[in-house]
C-alpha positions as CSV (number, residue, x, y, z in Angstrom):
1,M,-4.9,-14.3,5.3
2,N,-2.6,-16.9,6.9
3,K,0.2,-15.9,9.2
4,L,3.0,-17.0,6.8
5,K,1.6,-15.0,3.9
6,E,1.1,-12.0,6.3
7,K,4.7,-12.3,7.6
8,I,6.2,-12.4,4.1
9,A,4.0,-9.5,2.9
10,S,5.1,-7.4,5.9
11,I,8.6,-7.2,4.4
12,F,7.3,-5.3,1.3
13,I,4.4,-3.3,2.7
14,P,5.2,0.3,3.8
15,K,5.9,0.5,7.5
16,N,4.6,2.9,10.1
17,T,1.9,4.4,7.9
18,P,-1.8,3.8,7.4
19,Y,-1.3,4.3,3.6
20,C,-0.2,2.2,0.7
21,H,2.8,4.5,-0.1
22,H,5.9,5.9,1.7
23,K,9.2,7.6,1.1
24,F,8.1,11.0,-0.3
25,K,10.7,12.5,-2.6
26,K,10.9,15.9,-4.3
27,N,10.1,15.6,-7.9
28,K,10.8,18.6,-10.3
29,K,7.9,17.6,-12.6
30,Y,5.1,16.9,-10.1
31,G,6.4,18.4,-6.8
32,Y,6.4,15.3,-4.7
33,S,6.1,11.6,-5.4
34,A,5.9,8.5,-3.2
35,K,6.9,4.9,-3.6
36,P,3.7,2.7,-3.7
37,C,3.3,-0.7,-2.0
38,I,4.3,-3.5,-4.4
39,F,0.8,-4.9,-4.0
40,F,-0.9,-1.6,-5.0
41,T,-2.2,-1.4,-8.6
42,Y,-5.1,-0.1,-10.6
43,K,-7.7,-2.5,-11.8
44,D,-10.6,-1.3,-14.0
45,G,-9.6,2.3,-13.2
46,M,-9.9,1.7,-9.4
47,E,-7.2,1.4,-6.8
48,Y,-6.7,-2.3,-5.9
49,C,-4.7,-4.5,-3.6
50,R,-3.3,-7.7,-5.2
51,L,-2.5,-9.1,-1.8
52,L,-6.1,-9.1,-0.6
53,K,-7.5,-10.2,-4.0
54,S,-10.7,-8.6,-3.0
55,E,-13.4,-6.8,-5.0
56,L,-13.1,-4.1,-2.3
57,T,-11.1,-1.2,-3.7
58,I,-8.6,0.9,-1.8
59,Q,-9.9,4.4,-1.0
60,D,-7.3,7.2,-1.3
61,Q,-4.5,4.6,-0.9
62,V,-5.5,3.9,2.7
63,K,-4.4,0.3,3.7
64,D,-7.1,-2.4,3.9
65,C,-4.6,-5.1,5.0
66,E,-3.6,-3.4,8.3
67,I,-0.1,-4.8,8.0
68,N,2.8,-2.5,9.3
69,E,0.2,0.1,10.2
70,D,1.7,1.0,13.6
71,Y,2.5,4.7,13.6
72,E,2.7,7.6,16.0
């Protein structure tokens, strides 16, 4: 991935987490819900990253792009 594409993507990818989601909120129906990364989707029933456009699928919504992954 080129540096410009990575820089632009970093604006939208969840920060300070190794996951493709963030901002957990209480939800009366399901308990808790989280906001997914805008590049996260399902393709053929598998978790998929549109940014990487790879046949590799995301496992348990753990980031494969490594963008904004710094966390304590």
